C-alpha positions as CSV (number, residue, x, y, z in Angstrom):
1,M,94.0,112.0,91.1
2,N,90.7,112.6,92.9
3,L,90.0,113.0,96.5
4,P,88.9,109.6,97.9
5,Q,85.0,109.5,98.1
6,G,83.6,109.0,101.7
7,V,86.9,109.6,103.3
8,M,87.3,112.9,105.2
9,F,90.8,114.2,105.4
10,P,90.6,117.4,107.7
11,T,92.4,120.5,106.2
12,G,94.4,118.4,103.7
13,S,96.6,116.2,106.1
14,L,99.2,114.2,104.7
15,Y,101.4,111.2,106.1
16,V,104.9,111.4,104.9
17,G,106.9,108.3,105.6
18,D,110.4,106.5,104.7
19,L,112.1,109.7,105.9
20,H,115.8,109.8,106.2
21,P,116.8,110.1,110.0
22,D,118.3,113.5,109.4
23,V,115.3,115.1,107.7
24,T,113.9,118.0,110.0
25,E,110.8,120.0,110.0
26,A,112.4,122.9,108.1
27,M,113.4,120.6,105.4
28,L,109.8,119.3,105.0
29,Y,108.4,122.9,105.2
30,E,110.7,123.9,102.4
31,K,109.7,120.9,100.4
32,F,105.9,120.9,100.8
33,T,105.3,124.8,100.9
34,T,105.9,124.8,97.1
35,A,102.5,122.9,96.7
36,G,100.5,125.4,98.8
37,Q,100.0,127.0,102.3
38,V,101.2,124.7,105.1
39,L,99.3,125.1,108.4
40,S,101.6,122.8,110.4
41,L,103.9,119.9,110.1
42,R,106.0,117.6,112.4
43,V,108.5,114.8,112.3
44,C,107.7,112.2,114.8
45,R,110.6,111.5,117.3
46,D,111.3,109.1,120.0
47,T,110.2,110.8,123.3
48,R,113.5,109.7,124.9
49,T,116.2,109.9,122.4
50,K,114.4,112.6,120.2
51,Q,115.7,110.7,117.1
52,S,113.3,110.6,114.0
53,L,110.9,107.6,113.8
54,G,111.0,108.0,110.0
55,Y,107.6,109.5,109.5
56,G,105.8,112.8,110.0
57,Y,102.6,114.8,109.0
58,V,101.9,117.7,106.9
59,N,98.7,119.8,107.2
60,F,97.6,122.1,104.4
61,S,94.9,124.8,104.8
62,Q,93.5,123.5,101.5
63,A,92.7,119.8,100.5
64,Q,93.7,120.6,96.9
65,D,97.0,121.7,97.9
66,A,97.6,118.4,99.8
67,E,96.3,116.6,96.6
68,R,98.8,118.4,94.5
69,A,101.7,117.6,96.9
70,L,100.6,113.8,96.9
71,D,100.4,113.9,93.1
72,T,103.7,115.7,92.3
73,M,106.1,114.8,95.1
74,N,105.2,111.1,96.2
75,F,108.5,109.1,96.0
76,D,110.7,112.3,95.5
77,L,114.1,112.1,97.0
78,L,114.9,113.9,100.3
79,K,118.3,113.5,101.8
80,G,118.7,110.7,99.3
81,K,115.7,108.7,100.1
82,P,112.3,108.5,98.2
83,I,109.6,109.8,100.6
84,R,106.3,108.0,100.7
85,I,103.2,110.2,100.9
86,M,99.6,109.1,101.6
87,W,96.4,110.7,102.9
88,C,96.3,110.8,106.7
89,Q,93.9,108.1,107.7
90,R,92.3,109.4,111.0
91,D,89.8,106.5,111.3
92,P,91.5,103.4,112.8
93,A,88.6,101.3,111.8
94,L,89.1,102.1,108.0
95,R,92.8,101.2,108.4
96,K,92.0,97.8,110.1
97,S,89.1,96.9,108.0
98,G,91.0,95.2,105.2
99,I,88.5,96.8,102.6
100,G,90.4,97.7,99.5
101,N,93.7,96.0,100.7
102,V,95.7,94.0,98.4
103,F,98.7,91.7,99.1
104,I,101.3,91.2,96.4
105,K,104.1,88.7,96.6
106,N,106.9,87.1,94.4
107,L,108.0,90.8,93.5
108,D,111.1,91.2,91.8
109,K,113.7,92.7,94.4
110,N,114.2,95.8,92.0
111,I,110.6,96.8,92.2
112,D,110.3,99.7,94.7
113,N,107.3,101.6,96.1
114,K,107.2,104.1,93.2
115,A,107.3,101.2,90.5
116,M,104.5,99.3,92.5
117,Y,102.4,102.6,92.9
118,D,102.9,103.3,89.0
119,T,101.6,99.5,88.3
120,F,98.4,99.6,90.5
121,S,97.4,103.2,90.3
122,A,95.9,102.4,86.9
123,F,93.0,100.6,88.7
124,G,91.8,103.3,91.0
125,N,92.8,105.9,93.9
126,I,95.6,104.5,96.2
127,L,95.5,105.4,99.8
128,S,98.9,103.8,100.5
129,C,101.5,101.6,99.0
130,K,104.4,99.8,100.5
131,V,107.1,97.3,99.6
132,A,108.3,95.4,102.6
133,L,112.0,95.8,103.2
134,D,114.5,94.1,105.6
135,E,116.7,95.8,108.0
136,A,119.3,96.5,105.4
137,G,116.7,98.3,103.2
138,Y,116.2,95.6,100.7
139,S,112.9,94.3,99.3
140,K,111.6,91.1,101.0
141,G,109.7,90.4,97.8
142,Y,106.2,91.3,98.8
143,G,104.1,94.3,99.5
144,F,100.8,96.0,100.1
145,V,98.4,98.3,98.3
146,H,95.3,99.9,100.0
147,F,92.9,101.2,97.5
148,E,90.2,103.7,98.0
149,S,87.6,101.1,97.0
150,E,86.9,97.4,97.0
151,E,85.9,97.7,93.4
152,A,89.5,98.9,92.4
153,A,91.2,96.3,94.6
154,N,89.1,93.5,92.8
155,K,90.1,94.9,89.4
156,A,93.7,94.9,90.3
157,I,93.5,91.4,91.5
158,E,91.8,90.3,88.2
159,K,94.2,92.1,85.9
160,V,97.7,91.7,87.8
161,N,97.5,88.4,89.5
162,G,99.7,85.9,87.5
163,M,101.3,88.8,85.3
164,L,105.0,88.9,84.8
165,L,106.6,92.0,86.5
166,N,110.3,92.3,85.8
167,D,110.0,88.7,84.3
168,K,108.6,87.3,87.7
169,K,105.1,86.0,88.0
170,V,103.4,87.7,90.9
171,Y,100.6,86.7,93.1
172,V,98.0,89.4,93.9
173,G,95.2,88.6,96.4
174,K,93.1,90.1,99.0
175,F,95.0,91.1,102.1
176,I,93.6,89.1,105.0
177,P,94.3,90.7,108.5
178,R,96.3,88.5,111.0
179,L,93.6,87.9,113.4
180,E,91.3,86.6,110.6
181,R,94.1,84.4,109.1
182,E,94.7,82.8,112.7
183,K,90.9,82.4,113.1
184,E,90.8,80.6,109.7
185,L,93.8,78.4,110.5
186,G,92.1,77.5,113.8
187,E,89.0,76.4,112.1
188,K,90.9,74.3,109.6
189,A,92.9,72.8,112.4
190,K,89.6,72.0,114.2
191,Q,88.0,70.4,111.2
192,F,91.1,68.4,110.5
193,T,91.1,67.1,114.3
194,N,87.5,66.1,114.1
195,I,88.2,64.0,110.8
196,Y,91.1,62.4,112.5
197,V,89.4,61.5,115.6
198,K,86.3,60.2,113.6
199,K,88.6,57.9,111.5
200,F,90.9,56.5,114.4
201,W,88.9,56.8,117.6
202,P,85.2,56.8,116.6
203,Q,84.3,55.7,120.1
204,Y,85.2,59.3,121.3
205,V,82.8,61.0,119.0
206,R,79.4,61.7,120.3
């Protein structure tokens, strides 16, 4: 894997998600120090209850060590749960832009984060990959992959959309942020209303 071009990850910062509630900083340190020198790390906790929020951050002194950890430890089991590692995105505009984001639905319930990552990593560098889960931890049948580039996302859509994954035909398309979806639906509703009014109450059309 190569470091994503044009995206800055200061001192090799990684986001570590899907953590078991009992995972501590000491456990993370023991896990990630095998990849290189860890500068700092933390498990994020509720400020009131001090319970784990299920994610944390690991900062390496060298970006190459962070890359090694991402390549070799993603979806490893920690306290019986596969951890999900991705580059720490410090730029909220990049996260919210939708560029390189792909939406996948009609997934077989047995396809997990690792299986989806393995399927889509063939098309380019993946910044994050997530199968949506219900409260019981079972797949909801859809997920998201955020690629480094729009080119990789388009290639994945072209090659995987309509393919059979575990004997189920999947839909793969560009992820559209909620605000854009709502705006598009609003425009369609407005167009429909205009057509309806013109047809049945033309006297009200100026």
